[in-house]
C-alpha positions in Angstrom: 28.8 23.4 -33.9 28.8 25.5 -30.7 25.5 25.1 -28.7 24.8 28.0 -26.4 22.6 27.9 -23.3 20.0 30.2 -24.9 20.0 28.1 -28.1 19.4 25.0 -25.9 16.5 26.7 -24.1 14.9 27.7 -27.4 15.3 24.2 -28.8 13.8 22.6 -25.6 10.8 25.1 -25.8 10.3 24.2 -29.4 10.4 20.5 -28.7 7.8 20.9 -25.9 5.5 22.9 -28.2 5.9 20.3 -30.9 5.0 17.5 -28.6 2.0 19.4 -27.3 0.9 20.2 -30.8 1.0 16.5 -31.7 -2.0 16.0 -29.4 -4.1 18.1 -31.8 -2.6 17.7 -35.3 -1.8 14.0 -35.8 -5.4 12.9 -36.2 -7.9 13.3 -39.1 -10.2 16.3 -38.9 -13.8 15.8 -37.7 -16.3 17.6 -39.9 -19.0 19.7 -38.1 -17.8 18.7 -34.6 -19.3 18.9 -31.2 -17.0 18.9 -28.1 -17.5 16.3 -25.4 -16.0 15.3 -22.1 -17.1 12.2 -20.4 -16.7 11.1 -16.7 -17.4 7.8 -15.0 -19.1 8.8 -11.7 -20.0 5.2 -10.6 -18.3 5.1 -7.3 -20.2 3.1 -4.8 -20.5 3.1 -1.0 -20.1 -0.6 -0.7 -22.7 -2.4 1.5 -24.1 -5.9 1.9 -27.0 -4.7 -0.3 -24.8 -3.8 -3.3 -21.8 -6.0 -2.9 -22.6 -7.9 -6.1 -23.2 -4.8 -8.2 -21.0 -4.5 -11.3 -17.8 -2.8 -10.5 -17.5 0.8 -11.9 -14.9 0.0 -14.6 -16.2 0.7 -18.1 -15.8 0.7 -21.8 -17.5 3.5 -23.7 -18.8 2.7 -27.2 -20.1 5.3 -29.6 -22.3 3.9 -32.4 -21.5 0.3 -31.6 -21.8 -2.7 -33.9 -23.2 -5.9 -32.4 -23.1 -9.5 -33.5 -26.1 -11.7 -33.8 -26.0 -12.5 -30.0 -25.9 -8.8 -29.0 -22.2 -8.7 -28.1 -20.4 -5.5 -29.3 -17.8 -6.3 -32.0 -16.8 -2.7 -33.0 -17.7 0.9 -32.7 -17.0 4.3 -34.3 -15.3 5.2 -31.1 -14.1 2.6 -28.5 -12.9 4.2 -25.3 -11.6 1.3 -23.1 -10.4 1.1 -19.5 -12.6 3.9 -18.2 -11.9 4.2 -14.5 -13.8 6.4 -12.0 -13.0 10.0 -12.4 -10.3 11.8 -10.5 -10.8 14.6 -8.0 -9.5 17.2 -10.5 -10.1 17.3 -14.3 -7.4 19.6 -15.6 -8.1 21.9 -18.5 -5.9 20.1 -21.0 -5.2 16.4 -21.8 -2.0 14.9 -20.4 -0.4 14.2 -23.7 2.6 12.6 -22.2 0.7 10.2 -20.0 0.9 6.6 -21.1 -1.4 5.2 -18.3 -3.8 2.5 -19.6 -6.6 3.3 -17.2 -8.4 6.5 -18.1 -10.0 9.1 -15.7 -12.1 10.7 -18.4 -12.7 10.9 -22.1 -10.8 12.0 -24.2 -8.0 11.2 -21.7 -5.0 9.9 -23.6 -7.0 8.5 -26.5 -5.6 9.2 -30.0 -8.5 11.3 -31.2 -8.9 14.9 -32.2 -9.5 17.4 -29.3 -11.1 20.8 -29.3 -9.4 24.1 -30.3 -9.6 27.6 -28.7 -13.2 28.7 -28.8 -14.1 32.2 -27.8 -10.9 32.4 -25.8 -11.4 29.1 -24.0 -9.0 26.1 -24.4 -11.1 23.1 -25.3 -8.2 20.7 -25.6 -9.7 18.7 -22.7 -12.7 17.9 -24.8 -12.9 15.2 -27.5 -14.2 16.2 -31.0 -17.0 14.1 -32.2 -19.2 14.5 -35.3 -22.4 16.4 -34.5 -25.7 14.6 -34.9 -27.4 11.7 -33.2 -25.2 9.0 -31.7 -25.8 5.8 -29.8 -23.7 5.6 -26.6 -23.2 2.3 -24.8 -21.3 1.8 -21.5 -20.3 -1.7 -20.7 -18.9 -2.9 -17.4 -15.8 -5.0 -17.7 -13.2 -6.7 -15.5 -10.5 -4.4 -14.0 -7.7 -5.9 -16.0 -5.3 -4.9 -18.9 -7.1 -7.1 -21.4 -8.5 -5.1 -24.3 -12.3 -5.0 -24.6 -12.7 -6.9 -27.8 -10.5 -9.7 -26.6 -12.9 -10.3 -23.7 -15.4 -13.1 -24.0 -18.7 -12.4 -25.7 -20.6 -13.0 -22.4 -18.5 -10.3 -20.7 -19.0 -7.8 -23.6 -22.7 -8.1 -23.1 -22.6 -6.6 -19.5 -24.2 -3.4 -20.8 -25.0 -0.8 -18.1 -26.2 2.0 -20.3 -27.6 2.0 -23.9 -28.9 5.4 -25.0 -29.1 7.8 -27.9 -28.2 11.4 -27.6 -28.0 14.4 -30.0 -24.9 16.6 -30.1 -25.2 19.9 -32.0 -22.4 21.3 -34.1 -20.0 23.6 -32.2 -21.6 23.0 -28.8 -19.7 21.9 -25.7 -21.0 19.0 -23.6 -20.3 17.3 -20.3 -21.5 13.7 -19.9 -21.5 11.8 -16.6 -22.4 8.2 -16.1 -24.4 8.2 -12.9 -26.3 5.9 -10.6 -29.8 7.5 -10.7 -31.3 6.0 -7.6 -30.1 4.2 -4.5 -33.3 2.2 -4.5 -33.3 0.9 -8.1 -29.6 0.9 -8.7 -30.4 2.0 -12.3 -27.5 3.6 -14.1 -28.0 6.4 -16.7 -26.3 9.1 -18.7 -26.4 12.8 -17.7 -25.6 15.1 -20.6 -25.2 18.9 -19.9 -24.8 21.4 -22.7 -22.4 23.9 -21.4 -22.7 27.7 -21.9 -19.4 29.2 -20.8 -18.2 29.9 -24.4 -21.3 32.0 -24.9 -21.3 34.0 -21.7 -19.7 37.5 -21.2 -17.4 36.3 -18.4 -14.7 38.7 -17.2 -11.1 37.7 -17.4 -10.5 39.4 -14.0 -12.8 37.0 -12.1 -12.6 33.3 -11.3 -15.9 31.6 -11.8 -17.4 28.5 -10.1 -20.7 26.7 -10.4 -22.0 23.8 -8.4 -24.0 20.6 -8.9 -25.1 17.8 -6.6 -25.6 14.9 -8.9 -25.9 12.2 -6.2 -28.3 9.3 -6.5 -31.9 9.7 -5.3 -31.9 8.6 -1.7 -28.1 8.8 -1.1 -28.3 11.3 1.8 -31.2 9.4 3.4 -29.6 6.0 3.3 -25.9 6.9 4.0 -24.5 4.9 6.9 -23.1 7.6 9.2 -21.0 6.8 12.2 -17.8 5.0 13.3 -18.1 2.4 10.6 -17.1 5.0 8.0 -13.4 5.6 7.6 -14.0 9.3 6.6 -16.2 11.9 8.3 -18.4 14.5 6.7 -18.3 12.9 3.2 -22.1 12.9 2.9 -24.2 16.0 2.7 -27.9 16.7 2.6 -29.9 17.3 -0.6 -30.0 21.0 0.0 -27.0 23.0 1.2 -25.6 26.5 1.2 -22.1 27.1 -0.3 -19.6 29.7 1.0 -16.1 30.5 -0.1 -13.0 31.8 1.7 -9.8 33.1 0.1 -6.3 32.8 1.6 -2.9 34.2 0.8 0.6 33.3 1.9 0.9 31.6 5.3 -2.8 30.8 5.1 -3.7 34.4 5.9 -7.4 35.1 5.4 -7.9 37.9 2.9 -10.0 40.7 4.3 -13.5 40.8 2.9 -13.3 37.2 1.5 -14.1 35.0 4.6 -17.3 32.8 4.4 -18.9 34.7 1.5 -22.2 33.1 0.5 -22.0 32.0 -3.1 -24.7 29.5 -4.0 -27.5 27.2 -2.9 -26.8 23.6 -3.9 -29.8 21.3 -4.5 -29.6 17.6 -5.5 -30.8 17.2 -9.0 -29.8 15.2 -12.1 -31.6 17.5 -14.5 -29.0 18.6 -17.0 -29.6 22.3 -16.6 -26.6 24.7 -16.5 -26.3 26.3 -13.1 -25.3 30.0 -12.7 -21.7 30.9 -11.9 -20.5 32.6 -8.8 -17.2 34.5 -8.9 -14.4 36.0 -6.9 -11.6 38.4 -8.0 -8.5 37.1 -9.7 -6.4 39.5 -7.5 -8.3 39.8 -4.2 -5.1 40.5 -2.2 -4.2 44.1 -2.5 -0.6 43.3 -1.4 0.0 41.2 -4.5 0.9 42.4 -8.0 -1.7 42.3 -10.7 0.5 40.0 -12.8 1.0 37.1 -10.3 -1.6 36.4 -7.6 1.0 35.0 -5.3 0.7 31.7 -3.4 -3.0 31.4 -2.6 -5.7 29.0 -1.6 -9.5 28.7 -1.6 -11.9 26.9 0.7 -15.5 26.0 -0.3 -17.7 25.2 2.7 -21.0 23.4 2.3 -23.5 23.9 5.2 -27.1 22.9 5.8 -29.3 26.1 5.4 -29.7 27.7 8.8 -26.3 26.7 10.0 -24.0 29.7 10.4 -20.8 29.7 8.4 -18.7 30.3 11.5 -19.9 27.1 13.2 -16.8 25.3 14.4 -17.2 22.0 12.7 -14.2 19.7 12.8 -13.0 17.6 9.9 -12.7 14.6 12.2 -16.1 14.8 13.9 -19.2 13.6 12.0 -21.7 16.3 11.4 -24.3 13.9 10.0 -24.7 15.7 6.7 -24.6 19.3 8.0 -21.2 20.2 6.8 -18.3 19.4 4.4 -15.5 21.5 2.9 -13.2 21.5 -0.1 -9.7 23.0 0.3 -7.9 24.0 -2.9 -4.3 25.2 -3.4 -1.2 25.4 -1.2 -2.4 28.1 1.2 -5.8 26.6 2.0 -6.4 25.3 5.5 -7.0 21.5 5.6 -10.5 20.6 4.5 -12.6 17.4 4.4 -11.7 17.2 0.7 -8.3 18.5 -0.4 -6.8 19.1 -3.9 -3.9 21.1 -5.0 -5.1 22.1 -8.5 -2.5 24.7 -9.5 0.5 24.1 -7.3 0.9 27.9 -6.7 -2.6 29.3 -6.7 -5.3 26.6 -6.6 -8.3 27.6 -8.8 -6.1 30.4 -10.3 -3.8 29.1 -13.1 -0.2 30.6 -12.7 2.0 29.8 -15.6 4.9 31.2 -17.6 3.4 33.6 -20.2 5.0 36.3 -22.3 7.9 37.8 -20.4 6.4 36.9 -17.0 7.2 33.8 -15.0 4.7 33.1 -13.7 1.6 35.1 -14.7 -1.8 34.4 -13.2 -5.0 33.7 -15.2 -8.6 33.4 -14.1 -10.4 30.1 -14.8 -14.0 28.8 -15.1 -14.7 25.9 -12.8 -17.4 23.4 -12.1 -17.7 21.6 -8.8 -19.8 18.4 -8.8 -20.7 16.4 -5.7 -21.6 12.8 -6.4 -22.4 10.2 -3.7 -19.8 11.3 -1.2 -17.2 12.6 -3.6 -16.3 16.2 -4.7 -14.9 16.8 -8.2 -13.6 19.9 -9.9 -13.4 20.5 -13.7 -11.3 23.5 -14.6 -11.4 25.5 -17.9 -8.4 27.5 -19.0 -8.4 30.7 -20.8 -6.1 31.3 -23.8 -2.8 32.8 -22.8 0.3 34.1 -24.6 3.1 31.6 -24.9 6.3 32.3 -22.9 9.0 34.6 -24.3 12.6 33.3 -23.7 15.3 36.0 -23.9 
């Protein structure tokens, strides 16, 4: 049989689609599901005062079963090896990833994930039956030993034990957080997302912001030369500005230090409003592909002008930090590539175009000296291979 180049390309594309589809179709259906993504945000600024605190490496149990001594022996869902979250939560699960340690739930767990809902890809969210569930988070040793093979004493190191209600068809973000620097109490933050219900334009990129830090974090942070990183801590109230950049880190006219939001520390699970910028802000780019781009988010204490020349390597004592995203963004305090071509814009082969750019819906969360992005992807047409 003669195999042509085009036949081989079609076969490879089909194989990729089949492997991707396995992530959704190999598991039993969940009746009346809700959609859930869970992050472990228990990163600690280690000091003498908290050096003996349980390390932030967890097992998540949903509807656990306990033995007579109170040690978990099973659960409807056991999500083990839950490490602290990564700087970027991509809009889809990494189905080919075989890593044991998990950056979020559902991660690579063999469970059903969400479908396309109102044009948004929910494959980064695990499906879980709606209703009331008991969630338990247990701290465990950082090892490759499975949770139920650990001793009963270790399995009793329960950090959080709570009951939550998940409504059918709703989308939720759950964070495990330290609630207060002063008490060291750990709790669950559950936010019911609204993006599938909002009339969001597909020609705009949306971002909303949360400061979910512990009570007292900014007041007790140890600034100065003892810290290996500058400007990682910010105050409890900040202004947020964005700047957009094109090829060669060229600032795009009209999109330099644009005020976007006020950021106030709170762990109330209320959805914050979205700010937006155009998918195609650069008039020199086509309206199919945005070109190589970058975005910078700057966080400043109210009253500090956005043009203030803060340096990344000079401590501002909570007045300033920045997040640089994409290949064309100038270096920030925090840096992440996100999409390798266009940062918060997803550029991917779609239809006859290679690549084509799509707007996204993003959430930026600041937690105790760390900045995290969660990106949501819109539905797009699969590639056409000639």
